[in-house]
N, C-alpha and C positions, 0 to 999 in steps of 0.2 A: 504494500500500500504506500509506504513512504516514497519509493522510487517514482511511482506513477504521479504522486502529488508534486514531488520536486520537479520532475521533468515537465509536467504541465505548467507549473509556475514559471519555469525557465522559458518555455514557449510564449507564455503570456507577456513576458517582458522582452521578447525578441532576442534571447540569448541562448547559447548552448550550455549544457551543464558544466563542462570543464572551465570555461571562462568565468562563470558565476562562482564556482568553487575557488578559483584563483583570486577573484576580487575579495573574498572573505578570508583568504590565507590558507586554502586547502590544496593538497596535491591531487593530481589526476588519479592517483592510486586509490585515494579515499573515495572519489566519485565512482570508480570502477567497483569498489566493494559494495557501495549502495546499489548499483545496478544489479549486482549479483544477490541482493537481498539483505545486505547489511543496513544498520540503522545508525545515524550519527549519535555522538555523545551529547549530553545536556548542553554544554557550552556551544557546540556547533548548531544544535537545534535552535538555541536562542538567537544566534547570529543569522541563521536562515529566516527565522520568524521576523526579525527586524528588517532584514533585507527585502523580503517579499511583502511585509506588512500583513502577515497572517499569524494565527495562533499556532503554538506548538501542537496543540490538539488537532488542528487541521492537518499539519504536516504528517502527523502519525496516523491519520485516518480515524481519530476518535470523534472529531466534529466534522460536520459537513459545511459549516459556515466558513467561507473563504476569507472574508475581510474582517479586520478589527479596526476600531477607532484608534487614532494616535494616542489618545489619553489612556487607552488600555495597555499600551506597551510599557513594560517595566524597563526603565532606563538601565543600561549597563553601567553607567557612571553618573555621579552627581554632577550638577551644573558646574561646581567649582573644579572638579576633576577634569571635565571637558575643557573648560576655559584654560586651565593650566596646560593641558596637552596642546591646545591650539597655540597658546603663547610660546611654548617651547619650540613648536614647529615654525612659528613666525620668525623667531630669532635666527633660524637657519637660512631664511630666504634672502635673496638679493633684491634690489630695487624692482626689477621686473616682476619677480614672484610676488612681492608685496602689493604691487599695483594690481595684479590678477586677483589676489585675495580680496583687496578692497572692492574691486568691481563686482566680484561674485557675492560678497557679503551684502553689498548694496542691492543687488538683484534679489537675493533671498528675502531681505527685509521689505523691499518695496513691492515685489510682484507675487510673492508666495505667502503662505499662511504661517510663517515662522516668527512673526512679531509677537512680543509679549502683550497680553491683553491688559489694557489699562483698567485698574480697579477704580470704580467711581464711588465716591462718598455720597450716599443718599440718606 
């Protein structure tokens, strides 16, 4: 069941299984084991769940509900940990890389749903 769900999700995003695995840090050997009937470990299931925005239960065939809300995803890191990771990576970039990050972050906050919601005092 896992392989069928994983393969179907790869097709849904227009990618093949091995490139998806590579994107989340897995070897093609692991992907081959899944194709032969293996099941990923818990950490990998969480990575796949976040990558495809589906529940682990869906990946394992326990649930038939394919999509979950962003608010239902348990973050792998706290906001502070994520900010620290980003800051550490920023320190490694040259001017061109920093400009790309600035442009992309402006895109994320202006065009997409990633802005913090303002709390209104009522």
